[in-house]
C-alpha positions in Angstrom: -41.7 -44.7 -106.9 -41.3 -41.1 -108.4 -39.1 -38.5 -107.0 -39.8 -34.6 -108.2 -37.5 -31.5 -106.9 -40.2 -28.6 -106.4 -37.9 -25.5 -106.1 -40.5 -22.5 -104.6 -37.9 -20.1 -105.5 -39.0 -20.9 -109.5 -43.4 -20.6 -108.0 -42.5 -16.9 -106.8 -45.3 -17.0 -104.6 -45.8 -13.3 -103.0 -45.8 -13.4 -99.3 -49.0 -14.3 -98.2 -51.5 -11.7 -97.6 -55.3 -13.4 -98.5 -57.6 -12.6 -97.2 -59.2 -16.7 -96.5 -57.1 -18.6 -94.5 -56.0 -21.5 -96.7 -58.0 -24.3 -93.9 -61.0 -22.9 -96.0 -59.5 -24.8 -99.3 -61.2 -21.4 -101.4 -57.6 -21.2 -103.4 -56.8 -18.1 -105.2 -55.3 -19.3 -109.0 -52.1 -19.5 -108.1 -52.6 -21.1 -104.8 -55.0 -23.7 -106.6 -51.7 -24.1 -109.0 -49.6 -25.0 -105.8 -52.6 -27.2 -104.6 -52.3 -29.4 -107.5 -49.3 -30.0 -107.1 -48.1 -30.1 -103.8 -51.2 -32.9 -103.4 -49.4 -35.6 -106.6 -47.3 -36.3 -103.8 -47.4 -39.1 -100.8 -44.5 -37.2 -98.7 -42.1 -34.8 -98.5 -37.8 -34.1 -97.7 -37.1 -30.1 -97.5 -33.2 -29.0 -97.9 -33.4 -26.3 -95.8 -30.8 -24.2 -94.4 -30.5 -22.5 -91.1 -31.1 -19.1 -91.0 -31.0 -17.5 -87.0 -31.2 -20.6 -85.5 -34.5 -21.3 -87.6 -36.1 -21.9 -91.2 -36.2 -19.6 -94.1 -39.4 -17.8 -94.5 -39.7 -19.0 -97.8 -40.5 -21.9 -96.8 -42.8 -20.8 -94.4 -44.6 -19.1 -96.3 -44.9 -22.1 -99.2 -46.4 -24.0 -96.5 -48.7 -21.4 -95.2 -50.1 -21.1 -99.2 -52.3 -25.0 -98.3 -53.5 -26.6 -95.8 -55.5 -30.1 -96.5 -52.8 -30.8 -99.3 -49.9 -31.1 -96.6 -51.9 -34.0 -94.6 -51.5 -37.0 -93.3 -48.3 -37.3 -95.3 -44.7 -37.7 -93.8 -42.0 -35.2 -94.5 -38.2 -35.4 -93.5 -36.1 -32.5 -93.4 -32.1 -32.4 -94.9 -30.9 -29.4 -92.9 -27.6 -27.6 -93.6 -25.7 -24.2 -91.8 -23.6 -24.1 -88.6 -25.0 -26.2 -87.0 -26.1 -28.8 -89.4 -29.3 -27.2 -89.7 -30.2 -29.0 -86.3 -32.7 -25.6 -85.0 -34.0 -24.8 -88.5 -35.8 -28.9 -88.6 -36.6 -28.9 -85.0 -38.6 -25.3 -85.9 -40.1 -26.7 -89.0 -40.8 -29.8 -87.6 -43.5 -27.8 -85.3 -45.0 -26.2 -88.4 -45.2 -29.6 -90.0 -47.6 -30.6 -87.0 -49.8 -28.1 -87.9 -50.7 -28.9 -91.4 -51.6 -32.0 -89.8 -48.2 -33.6 -91.5 -46.1 -36.6 -89.7 -42.3 -35.1 -89.8 -40.5 -37.7 -88.9 -37.1 -38.2 -86.3 -35.0 -39.3 -89.0 -33.0 -36.4 -90.4 -29.6 -35.2 -92.6 -27.6 -32.9 -91.0 -24.8 -31.8 -92.6 -22.0 -30.1 -91.2 -19.2 -27.8 -93.1 -21.4 -28.2 -96.4 -19.1 -24.9 -97.7 -15.8 -27.1 -97.6 -17.7 -30.3 -99.6 -19.1 -28.1 -102.5 -16.5 -28.3 -105.2 -17.7 -27.2 -109.1 -20.8 -26.1 -107.5 -22.0 -29.4 -106.4 -22.1 -30.8 -102.9 -19.8 -33.7 -102.2 -21.3 -35.6 -98.8 -18.7 -38.3 -97.2 -19.3 -41.8 -96.4 -21.7 -41.0 -93.2 -23.3 -37.9 -94.8 -24.6 -40.9 -97.8 -25.0 -43.2 -94.7 -27.7 -41.0 -93.4 -29.3 -39.9 -96.5 -30.0 -43.7 -97.0 -31.8 -43.8 -93.8 -33.6 -41.0 -94.3 -35.0 -41.6 -97.6 -35.8 -45.6 -96.5 -38.0 -43.8 -93.8 -39.1 -41.6 -95.8 -40.0 -44.3 -98.4 -41.2 -46.9 -95.7 -44.0 -43.9 -94.4 -45.1 -42.9 -97.1 -45.6 -46.2 -99.0 -47.5 -46.9 -95.1 -49.7 -43.4 -95.0 -50.9 -43.3 -98.5 -52.9 -46.7 -98.1 -53.9 -44.9 -94.8 -55.2 -41.9 -97.0 -57.0 -44.7 -99.0 -58.8 -46.6 -96.7 -59.9 -43.8 -95.2 -61.1 -41.8 -98.8 -61.2 -44.9 -101.0 -61.1 -43.6 -104.9 -64.5 -43.8 -106.2 -65.2 -47.4 -108.3 -65.6 -47.6 -112.2 -68.5 -50.4 -111.6 
C-alpha cells in the first residue's frame, strides 16, 4: 500500500469556470494533470475543516474539476472544528455520492484541535489514535475490494 498526501493548496486550482462539464471528460491541461493524479488512487481520506457548518469551497472546487476519476472508489474523512467537523463531513458525503464514490460511514472527528497542537504538530490522544486506525482499516478494506471490482468490470489489457 502506498499513501500520498495531496494538498489542494499546492495545485492552485482556479475556481471552476470551464465551458465543458467534467462529466464529458474533455479536460483542459490543468484538469488533465489533476485527473492523472487523482486516478492513481484506489481510495481517499479527506482531511476537512468545518466552516459555517460545511466543508471549504476549495475542496468542493477540487472535487468539481473531475468526474470519472473519483468514481467507484471509497472515501473517508477526518473532520475538525467546533463540532469535530461532523456537519462538514455529512455535507461532503452528499457530494461524494454524486461523484459516484463510496463514502464510508467511518470517520474521525477531532475536537479541541487547537488544544492538541504543540510545535505546529497535532498530538492526538488515545481515542483519536484508535479511531484513526479504525478509519484506516475500513478505508484499506474498501479500497482493495472496490479495486478488485473495478478490475473485474474493466480488466487491464493482456499482453498476449
